[in-house]
C-alpha positions as CSV (number, residue, x, y, z in Angstrom):
1,M,-112.9,-28.3,-49.8
2,A,-109.5,-26.9,-50.8
3,Y,-108.1,-23.6,-49.4
4,W,-105.4,-21.7,-51.1
5,L,-102.8,-20.0,-48.9
6,G,-100.2,-17.5,-50.2
7,V,-97.3,-17.0,-47.8
8,D,-94.8,-14.2,-48.5
9,T,-91.8,-14.0,-46.2
10,G,-90.4,-10.5,-45.9
11,G,-87.6,-9.0,-43.9
12,T,-90.0,-7.6,-41.3
13,F,-93.4,-9.3,-41.7
14,T,-94.6,-12.7,-43.0
15,D,-97.8,-12.1,-44.9
16,F,-100.7,-14.6,-45.4
17,V,-103.7,-14.5,-47.8
18,L,-106.3,-17.3,-47.6
19,L,-108.7,-17.9,-50.5
20,G,-111.5,-20.4,-50.6
21,E,-113.9,-18.9,-48.2
22,D,-116.6,-16.3,-48.9
23,E,-114.2,-13.5,-48.1
24,P,-110.4,-13.6,-48.4
25,R,-108.7,-13.7,-45.0
26,I,-105.5,-11.8,-44.4
27,H,-102.9,-12.0,-41.7
28,K,-99.4,-10.8,-40.7
29,V,-96.9,-12.1,-38.2
30,L,-93.4,-10.8,-37.5
31,S,-90.8,-12.7,-39.5
32,T,-88.3,-15.0,-37.8
33,P,-85.2,-14.6,-40.0
34,S,-83.1,-17.4,-38.3
35,A,-85.9,-19.9,-39.0
36,P,-88.5,-18.6,-41.4
37,E,-90.7,-21.7,-41.1
38,D,-91.4,-20.7,-37.5
39,A,-93.3,-17.6,-38.6
40,I,-95.1,-19.5,-41.3
41,L,-96.3,-22.2,-38.8
42,R,-97.4,-19.6,-36.3
43,G,-99.4,-17.8,-39.0
44,I,-101.1,-21.0,-40.0
45,H,-102.0,-21.8,-36.4
46,E,-103.3,-18.2,-35.8
47,L,-105.5,-18.5,-38.9
48,G,-107.0,-21.7,-37.5
49,L,-105.8,-23.8,-40.3
50,D,-104.1,-26.6,-38.4
51,G,-107.0,-29.0,-39.2
52,A,-107.0,-28.2,-42.9
53,L,-103.2,-28.6,-43.0
54,A,-103.3,-32.0,-41.4
55,A,-106.1,-33.1,-43.8
56,G,-104.2,-32.0,-46.9
57,E,-107.0,-29.5,-47.7
58,L,-104.5,-26.5,-47.8
59,I,-102.6,-25.6,-51.0
60,I,-99.6,-23.5,-50.0
61,V,-97.8,-21.2,-52.4
62,H,-94.7,-19.7,-50.8
63,G,-92.4,-16.8,-51.8
64,T,-89.2,-17.2,-49.9
65,T,-86.2,-15.0,-49.3
66,V,-83.9,-17.7,-48.0
67,A,-81.8,-17.8,-51.2
68,T,-81.7,-14.0,-51.5
69,N,-80.6,-13.5,-47.9
70,A,-78.0,-16.2,-48.2
71,A,-76.5,-14.5,-51.3
72,L,-76.6,-11.0,-49.8
73,E,-75.1,-12.1,-46.5
74,G,-72.5,-14.4,-48.0
75,K,-73.8,-17.5,-46.2
76,G,-73.8,-20.0,-49.0
77,A,-72.4,-23.6,-48.8
78,R,-68.8,-24.6,-49.2
79,T,-68.6,-24.9,-52.9
80,V,-65.9,-25.9,-55.4
81,L,-66.0,-24.6,-59.0
82,V,-64.8,-26.8,-61.8
83,T,-63.8,-25.3,-65.2
84,N,-61.3,-25.8,-68.0
85,R,-57.7,-25.6,-67.0
86,G,-56.4,-22.0,-67.6
87,L,-59.9,-20.4,-67.1
88,E,-59.9,-20.7,-63.3
89,D,-59.7,-16.9,-62.9
90,V,-62.7,-16.0,-65.2
91,P,-65.2,-15.7,-62.3
92,L,-63.0,-13.1,-60.6
93,I,-62.0,-11.2,-63.7
94,G,-65.6,-11.0,-64.9
95,R,-66.4,-8.2,-67.4
96,Q,-64.0,-5.8,-65.7
97,N,-66.9,-3.4,-65.1
98,R,-65.9,-0.7,-62.6
99,P,-68.3,0.9,-60.1
100,E,-66.0,3.9,-59.9
101,L,-65.3,4.9,-63.5
102,Y,-62.7,7.6,-62.8
103,N,-60.9,5.8,-60.0
104,L,-57.5,4.7,-61.5
105,T,-56.8,2.3,-58.6
106,P,-60.2,0.8,-57.7
107,A,-60.2,-1.8,-54.9
108,A,-62.2,-4.8,-56.0
109,P,-64.8,-5.7,-53.4
110,R,-64.2,-9.1,-51.8
111,T,-67.0,-11.6,-52.3
112,A,-67.6,-15.2,-51.5
113,L,-66.1,-16.0,-54.9
114,H,-62.6,-15.1,-53.6
115,D,-62.9,-17.9,-51.1
116,T,-64.2,-20.5,-53.6
117,P,-61.6,-23.2,-54.6
118,T,-61.5,-23.6,-58.4
119,E,-60.2,-26.8,-60.1
120,G,-59.4,-27.1,-63.8
121,V,-59.7,-30.1,-66.1
122,D,-57.7,-30.5,-69.3
123,A,-60.6,-31.4,-71.6
124,R,-61.7,-28.8,-74.1
125,L,-64.5,-28.3,-76.7
126,G,-64.3,-26.0,-79.7
127,A,-66.7,-23.2,-80.6
128,G,-68.8,-25.6,-82.6
129,G,-69.1,-28.1,-79.8
130,E,-66.6,-30.5,-81.3
131,T,-64.0,-32.2,-79.1
132,V,-60.5,-30.5,-79.2
133,T,-59.0,-32.3,-76.1
134,A,-60.7,-35.5,-75.0
135,L,-61.8,-36.0,-71.5
136,E,-60.0,-39.2,-70.3
137,E,-61.2,-41.4,-67.5
138,S,-58.0,-40.7,-65.6
139,D,-58.7,-37.0,-65.8
140,I,-62.1,-37.6,-64.3
141,Q,-60.7,-39.6,-61.4
142,D,-58.0,-37.1,-60.7
143,L,-60.5,-34.3,-60.7
144,V,-62.8,-36.1,-58.3
145,A,-59.9,-36.6,-55.9
146,R,-58.9,-33.0,-56.0
147,V,-62.4,-31.7,-55.5
148,S,-63.1,-34.2,-52.6
149,A,-60.0,-33.0,-50.8
150,H,-61.7,-29.6,-50.3
151,K,-64.6,-31.4,-48.4
152,P,-67.2,-29.3,-50.3
153,E,-71.0,-29.3,-49.6
154,S,-71.6,-28.6,-53.3
155,V,-69.8,-28.5,-56.7
156,A,-70.4,-26.3,-59.7
157,V,-69.2,-27.5,-63.2
158,S,-69.0,-24.9,-66.0
159,L,-67.0,-25.9,-69.1
160,L,-66.4,-24.0,-72.4
161,F,-69.1,-24.5,-75.0
162,S,-71.0,-27.0,-72.9
163,Y,-74.3,-25.3,-74.1
164,L,-73.6,-26.9,-77.5
165,N,-72.3,-30.3,-76.3
166,D,-72.9,-31.4,-72.7
167,E,-71.0,-34.7,-72.9
168,H,-68.0,-33.6,-70.8
169,E,-70.1,-31.9,-68.1
170,A,-72.4,-34.9,-67.9
171,R,-69.6,-37.4,-67.4
172,L,-68.0,-35.2,-64.7
173,G,-71.3,-34.7,-63.0
174,R,-72.0,-38.5,-62.8
175,A,-68.6,-39.1,-61.4
176,L,-68.9,-36.4,-58.7
177,E,-72.4,-37.5,-57.7
178,A,-71.1,-41.1,-57.4
179,A,-68.6,-39.7,-54.9
180,G,-71.5,-38.3,-52.9
181,L,-71.2,-34.7,-54.0
182,P,-74.3,-32.6,-55.1
183,V,-73.5,-31.1,-58.5
184,S,-74.8,-28.2,-60.6
185,L,-74.0,-28.3,-64.3
186,S,-73.9,-25.1,-66.4
187,S,-75.5,-27.1,-69.3
188,Q,-78.6,-27.5,-67.2
189,V,-78.6,-24.3,-65.2
190,L,-78.0,-21.8,-68.1
191,P,-77.1,-23.4,-71.5
192,T,-76.3,-20.1,-73.2
193,R,-73.3,-18.2,-74.5
194,G,-71.1,-16.1,-72.1
195,E,-68.8,-18.2,-70.0
196,Y,-68.7,-15.6,-67.2
197,E,-72.5,-15.2,-66.7
198,R,-73.1,-19.0,-67.2
199,G,-70.3,-19.8,-64.7
200,L,-71.6,-17.3,-62.2
201,A,-75.2,-18.7,-62.4
202,T,-74.0,-22.2,-62.0
203,W,-71.8,-21.3,-59.0
204,L,-74.7,-19.4,-57.4
205,N,-76.9,-22.4,-57.9
206,A,-74.4,-24.7,-56.3
207,W,-73.5,-22.3,-53.5
208,L,-77.2,-21.6,-52.5
209,A,-78.8,-25.0,-53.1
210,P,-77.8,-26.7,-49.9
211,R,-79.1,-23.8,-47.7
212,L,-82.4,-23.8,-49.7
213,R,-82.7,-27.5,-49.6
214,H,-82.3,-27.6,-45.8
215,Y,-84.9,-24.9,-45.4
216,L,-87.5,-26.5,-47.7
217,N,-87.0,-29.9,-46.2
218,R,-87.8,-28.4,-42.7
219,L,-90.8,-26.5,-44.0
220,S,-92.1,-29.5,-46.0
221,E,-91.8,-31.7,-42.9
222,H,-94.1,-29.4,-41.0
223,T,-96.6,-28.8,-43.8
224,R,-97.0,-32.4,-45.1
225,P,-99.4,-33.6,-46.5
226,A,-100.4,-30.2,-47.9
227,P,-99.0,-29.5,-51.4
228,L,-96.3,-26.9,-51.2
229,A,-95.2,-24.8,-54.3
230,I,-92.5,-22.2,-54.4
231,M,-92.5,-19.0,-56.5
232,Q,-89.7,-18.6,-59.0
233,S,-88.0,-15.4,-60.1
234,H,-89.7,-15.5,-63.5
235,G,-93.2,-15.4,-62.0
236,G,-94.2,-19.1,-62.1
237,T,-94.3,-21.7,-59.4
238,V,-92.4,-25.0,-59.0
239,A,-93.1,-27.9,-56.6
240,A,-91.0,-27.6,-53.4
241,G,-89.4,-31.0,-54.2
242,Q,-87.9,-29.6,-57.4
243,A,-87.2,-26.1,-56.1
244,A,-84.0,-26.9,-54.1
245,D,-82.2,-27.9,-57.3
246,R,-82.9,-24.5,-59.0
247,A,-81.9,-22.2,-56.2
248,V,-80.6,-19.5,-58.6
249,N,-84.1,-19.3,-60.1
250,L,-85.5,-18.4,-56.6
251,L,-83.5,-15.2,-56.0
252,L,-86.6,-13.0,-56.6
253,S,-89.1,-15.5,-55.3
254,G,-91.1,-13.1,-53.0
255,P,-91.2,-9.9,-55.1
256,A,-92.4,-11.9,-58.2
257,G,-95.7,-12.6,-56.4
258,G,-96.6,-8.9,-56.4
259,L,-96.2,-8.7,-60.1
260,N,-98.6,-11.6,-60.7
261,A,-101.2,-9.7,-58.6
262,A,-100.5,-6.6,-60.6
263,R,-101.0,-8.5,-63.9
264,R,-104.4,-9.6,-62.6
265,L,-105.2,-6.1,-61.5
266,A,-104.4,-4.8,-65.0
267,R,-107.1,-7.2,-66.3
268,D,-109.6,-6.1,-63.7
269,L,-109.1,-2.4,-64.5
270,D,-108.4,-2.8,-68.2
271,R,-105.2,-0.9,-67.9
272,D,-102.0,-2.5,-69.3
273,H,-99.5,0.3,-68.6
274,L,-98.6,0.0,-64.9
275,M,-95.6,0.9,-62.7
276,T,-95.6,-1.1,-59.5
277,F,-94.2,0.1,-56.2
278,D,-93.9,-2.5,-53.5
279,M,-92.7,-0.9,-50.2
280,G,-92.3,-3.3,-47.3
281,G,-90.5,-3.0,-44.1
282,T,-87.0,-3.6,-45.3
283,S,-86.8,-2.7,-49.1
284,T,-88.8,-1.3,-52.0
285,D,-89.2,-3.1,-55.3
286,V,-90.3,-1.3,-58.4
287,A,-91.2,-2.7,-61.8
288,L,-92.9,-1.8,-65.1
289,L,-95.7,-3.7,-66.8
290,D,-96.1,-2.7,-70.5
291,G,-98.8,-5.2,-71.5
292,D,-97.2,-8.0,-69.5
293,V,-94.6,-8.7,-66.9
294,R,-91.2,-8.0,-68.4
295,L,-88.4,-10.5,-67.9
296,T,-84.6,-9.8,-68.0
297,R,-81.4,-11.7,-68.1
298,D,-79.4,-8.7,-66.8
299,G,-80.4,-9.0,-63.1
300,H,-78.1,-8.6,-60.1
301,I,-78.2,-9.8,-56.6
302,G,-75.7,-7.9,-54.5
303,P,-72.4,-8.0,-56.4
304,Y,-73.4,-10.9,-58.6
305,P,-74.9,-10.8,-62.1
306,V,-77.7,-13.3,-62.5
307,A,-78.4,-14.2,-66.2
308,V,-81.3,-16.6,-65.6
309,P,-84.7,-15.3,-66.6
310,M,-86.3,-13.2,-63.8
311,V,-88.8,-10.4,-63.5
312,D,-87.3,-7.1,-64.5
313,M,-87.3,-5.4,-61.1
314,H,-85.2,-2.7,-59.4
315,T,-84.8,-3.0,-55.6
316,I,-83.4,-0.4,-53.2
317,G,-82.9,-0.5,-49.4
318,A,-85.8,1.9,-48.6
319,G,-88.7,0.6,-46.5
320,G,-90.8,1.4,-43.5
321,G,-88.0,0.1,-41.3
322,S,-85.2,2.0,-43.0
323,L,-83.0,3.7,-40.4
324,A,-82.4,7.5,-40.5
325,R,-79.1,8.9,-39.2
326,V,-77.0,12.0,-39.3
327,D,-73.4,11.7,-40.5
328,E,-70.3,13.5,-39.3
329,A,-70.9,16.4,-41.7
330,G,-74.4,16.9,-40.3
331,L,-76.2,15.4,-43.4
332,L,-79.4,13.3,-43.1
333,H,-79.4,9.8,-44.5
334,V,-82.2,7.2,-44.8
335,G,-81.4,3.6,-45.4
336,P,-80.2,1.2,-46.7
337,R,-79.8,-0.4,-43.2
338,S,-83.1,-1.5,-41.7
339,A,-84.4,-2.1,-38.2
340,G,-85.9,-5.4,-39.5
341,A,-88.3,-7.4,-37.5
342,D,-86.2,-7.4,-34.3
343,P,-86.2,-4.9,-32.7
344,G,-88.1,-3.1,-35.5
345,P,-89.0,0.6,-35.6
346,A,-89.1,2.4,-32.2
347,C,-92.9,2.6,-32.5
348,Y,-93.2,-1.2,-32.4
349,G,-92.3,-1.0,-28.7
350,R,-89.8,-3.9,-29.0
351,G,-86.7,-2.0,-27.9
352,G,-85.8,-0.1,-31.1
353,Q,-84.1,3.2,-30.5
354,A,-83.1,4.6,-33.9
355,P,-85.7,6.5,-35.9
356,T,-87.1,4.9,-39.1
357,V,-89.5,5.9,-41.9
358,T,-92.3,4.3,-40.0
359,D,-91.5,6.3,-36.9
360,A,-91.6,9.5,-39.0
361,N,-95.0,8.6,-40.3
362,V,-96.2,8.1,-36.7
363,V,-94.8,11.5,-35.6
364,L,-96.5,13.3,-38.5
365,G,-99.8,11.6,-37.6
366,R,-100.1,9.6,-40.9
367,L,-100.0,6.4,-38.7
368,Q,-102.5,6.9,-35.9
369,P,-102.1,5.2,-32.5
370,E,-105.5,3.4,-33.1
371,F,-103.9,1.6,-36.2
372,A,-102.7,-1.9,-35.2
373,L,-100.1,-2.9,-37.7
374,G,-100.6,-6.5,-38.8
375,G,-103.9,-6.5,-36.9
376,S,-102.2,-6.8,-33.5
377,L,-99.1,-4.7,-33.2
378,Q,-99.9,-1.5,-31.2
379,L,-98.0,1.7,-32.0
380,D,-96.0,3.5,-29.3
381,V,-96.3,7.1,-30.4
382,D,-94.1,8.4,-27.5
383,A,-91.3,6.0,-28.4
384,A,-91.5,7.1,-32.1
385,R,-91.4,10.8,-31.1
386,A,-88.4,10.3,-28.8
387,A,-86.4,8.5,-31.5
388,V,-87.1,11.2,-34.0
389,A,-86.3,13.9,-31.5
390,R,-82.9,12.4,-30.9
391,L,-82.2,12.7,-34.6
392,A,-83.6,16.2,-34.8
393,E,-81.3,17.7,-32.1
394,P,-78.0,17.6,-34.1
395,L,-79.9,18.9,-37.2
396,G,-81.3,21.9,-35.2
397,L,-84.9,21.0,-36.1
398,D,-88.0,20.2,-34.1
399,P,-89.3,16.5,-34.4
400,D,-92.0,17.4,-36.9
401,A,-89.5,19.0,-39.3
402,A,-87.1,16.1,-38.9
403,A,-89.8,13.6,-39.6
404,R,-90.8,15.5,-42.8
405,G,-87.1,15.4,-43.8
406,I,-87.0,11.6,-43.3
407,I,-90.1,11.1,-45.4
408,D,-88.9,13.5,-48.2
409,L,-85.6,11.8,-48.4
410,A,-87.1,8.3,-48.5
411,N,-89.5,9.5,-51.2
412,E,-86.7,10.8,-53.3
413,H,-84.8,7.5,-53.1
414,M,-87.9,5.6,-54.2
415,S,-88.7,8.1,-57.0
416,Q,-85.2,7.6,-58.4
417,A,-85.8,3.9,-58.4
418,L,-89.0,4.4,-60.4
419,R,-87.1,6.7,-62.9
420,V,-84.6,3.8,-63.4
421,I,-87.3,1.4,-64.7
422,S,-89.2,4.1,-66.7
423,I,-87.3,7.2,-67.9
424,Q,-84.0,5.5,-68.2
425,K,-85.6,2.8,-70.4
426,G,-87.5,5.2,-72.7
427,F,-90.9,5.3,-71.0
428,D,-92.7,8.4,-69.9
429,P,-94.2,7.9,-66.3
430,A,-97.1,10.1,-67.2
431,D,-98.3,7.4,-69.6
432,F,-98.6,4.9,-66.7
433,T,-100.6,4.3,-63.6
434,L,-98.7,3.9,-60.3
435,V,-99.7,0.8,-58.4
436,S,-98.8,0.8,-54.8
437,F,-98.7,-2.1,-52.5
438,G,-96.7,-3.5,-49.5
439,G,-97.4,-2.6,-46.0
440,A,-95.9,0.9,-46.2
441,G,-96.6,1.8,-49.9
442,G,-100.0,3.6,-49.4
443,L,-98.4,6.2,-47.2
444,H,-96.1,7.4,-49.9
445,V,-98.0,6.8,-53.2
446,C,-99.3,10.3,-53.8
447,A,-95.9,11.9,-53.2
448,L,-94.1,9.5,-55.6
449,A,-96.7,10.0,-58.3
450,E,-96.3,13.8,-58.0
451,N,-92.5,13.5,-58.1
452,L,-92.8,11.7,-61.4
453,G,-95.5,13.8,-63.0
454,M,-98.1,11.0,-62.8
455,A,-101.8,11.8,-62.5
456,R,-103.2,8.3,-61.7
457,A,-102.5,5.8,-59.0
458,V,-104.1,2.7,-57.6
459,V,-103.9,1.1,-54.2
460,P,-105.4,-2.4,-54.6
461,V,-107.6,-4.0,-52.1
462,R,-105.5,-6.0,-49.5
463,A,-102.5,-3.9,-50.8
464,G,-100.5,-4.7,-47.7
465,V,-100.4,-8.4,-48.5
466,L,-100.7,-8.2,-52.3
467,S,-97.5,-10.1,-52.9
468,A,-98.8,-13.0,-50.8
469,E,-102.1,-12.9,-52.8
470,G,-100.3,-12.8,-56.1
471,L,-98.6,-16.1,-55.2
472,V,-101.8,-18.0,-55.4
473,Y,-102.6,-16.6,-58.8
474,A,-99.2,-17.6,-60.2
475,P,-99.1,-20.2,-63.0
476,R,-97.2,-23.4,-62.8
477,K,-94.4,-22.5,-65.2
478,R,-91.0,-23.4,-66.7
479,E,-88.9,-20.9,-68.6
480,L,-86.4,-22.9,-70.6
481,I,-83.6,-21.4,-72.7
482,Q,-81.0,-23.0,-75.0
483,A,-78.3,-21.4,-77.2
484,L,-78.6,-22.0,-80.9
485,P,-75.7,-23.1,-83.2
486,A,-74.4,-20.3,-85.4
487,D,-76.0,-21.6,-88.5
488,A,-79.3,-22.7,-87.1
489,G,-82.1,-22.5,-89.6
490,A,-85.9,-22.7,-89.0
491,D,-85.9,-26.5,-88.8
492,A,-83.2,-26.5,-86.2
493,V,-85.0,-23.9,-84.2
494,D,-88.3,-25.9,-84.3
495,A,-86.5,-29.1,-83.4
496,L,-84.8,-27.6,-80.4
497,A,-88.0,-25.8,-79.3
498,A,-89.8,-29.2,-79.4
499,T,-87.1,-30.8,-77.2
500,L,-87.4,-28.0,-74.7
501,D,-91.2,-28.2,-74.8
502,R,-91.2,-31.9,-74.0
503,R,-88.8,-31.3,-71.1
504,G,-91.0,-28.5,-69.7
505,R,-94.2,-30.5,-70.1
506,A,-92.6,-33.6,-68.4
507,E,-91.6,-31.5,-65.4
508,L,-95.1,-30.0,-65.0
509,T,-96.9,-33.3,-65.5
510,A,-94.6,-34.7,-62.8
511,E,-96.1,-32.1,-60.4
512,G,-99.6,-33.3,-61.2
513,V,-100.5,-30.7,-63.9
514,A,-102.8,-32.1,-66.6
515,E,-101.2,-32.3,-70.1
516,G,-104.2,-30.5,-71.6
517,D,-103.8,-27.5,-69.3
518,I,-100.2,-26.7,-70.4
519,H,-99.7,-23.9,-72.8
520,T,-96.5,-23.3,-74.7
521,E,-94.9,-20.1,-76.1
522,V,-91.7,-20.0,-78.2
523,S,-89.5,-17.0,-78.7
524,L,-86.1,-16.2,-80.0
525,D,-83.3,-13.9,-78.7
526,L,-81.8,-12.0,-81.7
527,C,-79.1,-9.4,-82.2
528,Y,-77.2,-7.7,-85.0
529,Q,-74.0,-9.3,-85.9
530,G,-71.3,-8.0,-83.5
531,Q,-73.8,-7.1,-80.7
532,S,-73.7,-8.8,-77.4
533,S,-77.1,-7.8,-76.1
534,T,-80.3,-9.4,-77.5
535,L,-84.0,-8.6,-78.0
536,A,-86.6,-11.4,-77.5
537,L,-89.4,-11.8,-80.2
538,D,-92.1,-14.4,-80.6
539,W,-91.2,-17.2,-83.0
540,A,-93.8,-18.6,-85.4
541,G,-91.5,-20.5,-87.8
542,D,-90.9,-17.7,-90.3
543,P,-87.3,-16.3,-90.1
544,A,-88.0,-13.4,-92.5
545,A,-90.9,-12.2,-90.4
546,C,-89.0,-12.6,-87.2
547,E,-86.1,-10.5,-88.6
548,R,-88.4,-7.7,-89.8
549,A,-90.0,-7.6,-86.3
550,F,-86.5,-7.4,-84.8
551,H,-85.5,-4.4,-87.0
552,A,-88.8,-2.6,-85.9
553,L,-88.3,-3.4,-82.2
554,H,-84.7,-2.3,-82.3
555,E,-85.7,1.0,-83.8
556,R,-88.5,1.5,-81.3
557,R,-86.3,0.6,-78.4
558,Y,-83.1,2.4,-79.4
559,G,-84.1,4.9,-82.1
560,H,-82.3,3.3,-85.0
561,R,-81.9,0.1,-87.1
562,L,-78.7,-1.2,-88.7
563,A,-77.9,-2.6,-92.1
564,L,-76.3,-5.7,-90.6
565,P,-77.1,-9.4,-90.6
566,V,-79.4,-10.5,-87.8
567,R,-78.2,-13.5,-85.6
568,R,-80.4,-16.0,-83.9
569,V,-78.8,-16.5,-80.5
570,N,-81.1,-18.4,-78.1
571,V,-84.5,-20.2,-78.3
572,R,-86.8,-19.8,-75.3
573,V,-89.7,-22.0,-74.5
574,R,-92.3,-21.1,-71.8
575,C,-94.5,-23.9,-70.6
576,Q,-97.2,-22.9,-68.2
577,A,-100.6,-23.9,-66.7
578,A,-102.9,-21.3,-65.1
579,A,-103.6,-21.5,-61.4
580,R,-107.1,-22.4,-60.4
581,A,-107.4,-20.3,-57.3
582,P,-110.9,-19.0,-56.5
583,A,-111.6,-15.4,-57.4
584,P,-112.2,-13.0,-54.4
585,A,-115.6,-11.6,-53.8
586,R,-116.7,-8.2,-54.9
587,L,-116.8,-5.4,-52.3
588,A,-119.9,-5.5,-50.1
589,G,-119.5,-2.0,-48.8
590,G,-120.6,-0.5,-45.5
591,E,-121.3,2.7,-43.6
592,S,-119.1,4.9,-45.8
593,A,-118.8,7.6,-43.1
594,P,-115.4,8.6,-41.5
595,A,-114.6,6.6,-38.3
596,W,-113.2,9.7,-36.7
597,H,-111.1,12.8,-37.6
598,A,-107.4,13.2,-36.8
599,R,-104.9,16.0,-36.7
600,L,-101.7,15.8,-38.8
601,A,-98.6,17.8,-38.1
602,E,-98.5,19.3,-41.6
603,L,-102.2,20.3,-41.8
604,S,-104.1,23.0,-39.9
605,A,-107.5,21.3,-39.8
606,P,-108.5,17.8,-38.8
607,I,-108.9,15.3,-41.6
608,P,-111.3,12.3,-42.0
609,V,-110.1,8.8,-41.2
610,Y,-111.9,5.9,-42.9
611,R,-111.9,2.2,-42.3
612,R,-111.3,0.6,-45.6
613,E,-113.8,-2.2,-45.0
614,D,-116.6,0.4,-44.5
615,L,-116.1,2.0,-48.0
616,A,-118.9,1.5,-50.5
617,P,-118.5,0.8,-54.2
618,D,-118.2,4.0,-56.3
619,Q,-117.8,6.1,-53.1
620,T,-115.6,9.1,-53.8
621,L,-113.1,10.5,-51.2
622,D,-111.2,13.8,-51.4
623,G,-107.8,14.4,-49.9
624,P,-106.5,15.0,-47.4
625,A,-107.7,11.8,-45.8
626,L,-106.5,8.6,-44.2
627,I,-107.8,5.2,-45.1
628,F,-106.7,2.3,-42.9
629,E,-107.0,-1.4,-42.6
630,A,-105.1,-4.1,-40.6
631,V,-102.4,-4.5,-43.2
632,G,-101.7,-1.0,-44.4
633,T,-102.7,2.7,-44.5
634,V,-103.3,5.1,-47.4
635,Y,-102.5,8.8,-47.1
636,L,-104.7,10.5,-49.7
637,A,-102.8,13.8,-50.0
638,P,-104.3,17.2,-50.6
639,G,-105.2,17.6,-54.3
640,W,-106.0,13.9,-54.8
641,R,-109.3,12.2,-55.2
642,A,-110.0,8.4,-54.8
643,R,-113.0,6.4,-56.2
644,V,-113.7,3.0,-54.8
645,H,-113.8,0.2,-57.4
646,S,-116.4,-2.6,-57.2
647,L,-113.6,-5.0,-56.2
648,G,-112.4,-2.6,-53.5
649,H,-109.4,-1.0,-55.2
650,L,-108.8,2.7,-54.6
651,L,-108.6,4.5,-58.0
652,M,-106.8,7.7,-57.3
653,T,-106.5,10.8,-59.6
654,R,-104.6,14.0,-59.1
C-alpha cells in the first residue's frame, strides 16, 4: 500500500499531511533552518513511517524554502556571469527602477550581484539570430581560462539573442562543463526577450543551484528508496533528481502548495472566485484565484526580478512570529522581523523575550493555554503577558490594549497585501470568498474580511497544514516558454509548440509518468506593437481569433483597446499529469457541544470553545466563538456565523 506524504518546510514549523489511511494524519515539528532535512526526518519518525520509508511505500512531495532563503540571505554559491563583451554592467544597471521616486541621489542597495565577477566574450548574434561576430575556438579557450581563474562553484551564461539561436551558448556550455564547472544557460533557463530579466534568471539559477543540489542530495540520501518530488513555483512538481538544475523555478516552492489545495477547495465548494490568505509563523502569502491559479512573469524575490513562470502571489513579513517593537518616536511597529522557530514567540517557552503577534493572541485569550500548538507545544501564558507588558510600558498602555494594537497593526499590514492582489488589479474583494489557512490564519480571517468589505470566508479542514496537503494534490508539470521570431506565422507557432511539447513529455516520462496521462495546453503571449508587457491567451491555431480575444482581454483588463498591430511574443506549453493521491474522507462528526467556555479580554461574557474534530456536518456556530485543533485555531468574531461543510470546511458568513 502506498502512502502520500506532503512536507512543507516553513520558517517556524515543518508541516506534514499523510494520505492513504482511512483518515488523513497531520503533524507539525519545529523547523531546523540550518539543516531542514533534520526536521523532516524527525517528523517521519514521529509519524511512525520509518518502515514505510524503508520499504519504498512512501511517496514524498516536498515544498522547500532552501532556494528562497539562500536568495534572501545572500548565501548563494560563488558564481561567474558570462555575457557579451560590453554588456557586463547590464545586470547592475537593470531597468533603472527607483524605489524612492523623488530622491535625486538614491543609494543603490548592494546585492550579491555586486560581488559577482562578469566575463565578456567577443561573439555576437544579431536581432534575427544571425551571426554578426563568430565565436572562435580561441575565444572559448580564453574564456574558460578567465572563468576558471575565479575558482567558481557555478557559471551563468547569458548572451544576446540566444533565445533565437543557442549555438554560441551551447558551445560555451560544453567547454565550461568539460573544465568541471556546472553551467546554467539562458537559452535553457528562460529563452525569451529581455536581456536583463533573462540574465538575472540565469544568474539566480546558477547562484542557487549548488546550495539546492547539496540539500536535495542530503535529503534524498535519507529518504531513499521512497520517491521524492519537489514543488515548483508554478504549482507543479518535479522529481528531486531534476529539481537541482532548475533552482530558479523553486523560489516559491512551499507557498505554491497552498494554491493547489485552494484550487481543489474551489471544486469542492463550486466557488471559482477565491482570495487566499496563508499566514504562517514568519510570513503571510496572499493570492487570487479567478477560475484558476494565476501565473506571472513579474515576480520578485528580495531585490531580484524573477521572470520565470510562478504563481502570482504577494508576500509580506507578517506572521504569528512577527516581532512587535516601539521605535524612538514612540510608534508601534509589527514585523517584518520574526522570532522564527528558535527561540520563537515568548509563549513557546524557549527563551523568547520580545512580544509577537502570537503572544498578543495569547494575552487576548484567543489562544488558550489548553491549546497545544503543533499538537505538543504547550503555551506559556505568563511569558506572553510579560513580553507584551514590556512593550506596553513605553506606550503608556495596559497589556490588553497593547495586544489589541499589535493585532490591529498586523491585520492592517495583511489587509493591504490583499488589496495589492485585488483592488490594485481591478478586482472587487466583495465578489470573492476569503480562504484562510496557515497555522495563524484562522485567528485573523474575520477581521481581514471586514477590512476589505467581504461577507464570505472559508477556513478549510486541516487549514493549519493546508500547504502541505496541497503538495500531494499537485500535478507533475512542466511550464515551457520560447520566444517567437518577429514574423512567426501559425505554422511556425505550431512547429515550435510541438517541439516544446515533445521536450516536456520526455521529461515527464523520464520521471515515470505514463504518456497517456500527460495533457498539453498551448498559449501565446501577445502585446500591441510598441508595448513591453504581454497578455497570455489560449492558442488553437487561428491567429485572427487569437487577436480578437487579445483585444477583448486588453479592454477588460485595462479599460481600452488600441488600433495597433498585435505582436506574437512567446509561445507557452504546459505539459501536466494529474496526481493520483487518495481523496480524504468526509467528516464523521461528533458531540457538537462546546468543550468549555473561555473569557476573552475584549468581551464581557464567556464564549464557547469547540474542538473542531467534534463538529458535525451542517452544524451552525454563531460568533463569538473559538474553534481549535492541533494545527490551528479559528476566532469566529461577533457578527459572524459558520456552517460546517460535509468535508469539514468552515463556511463563514458575515
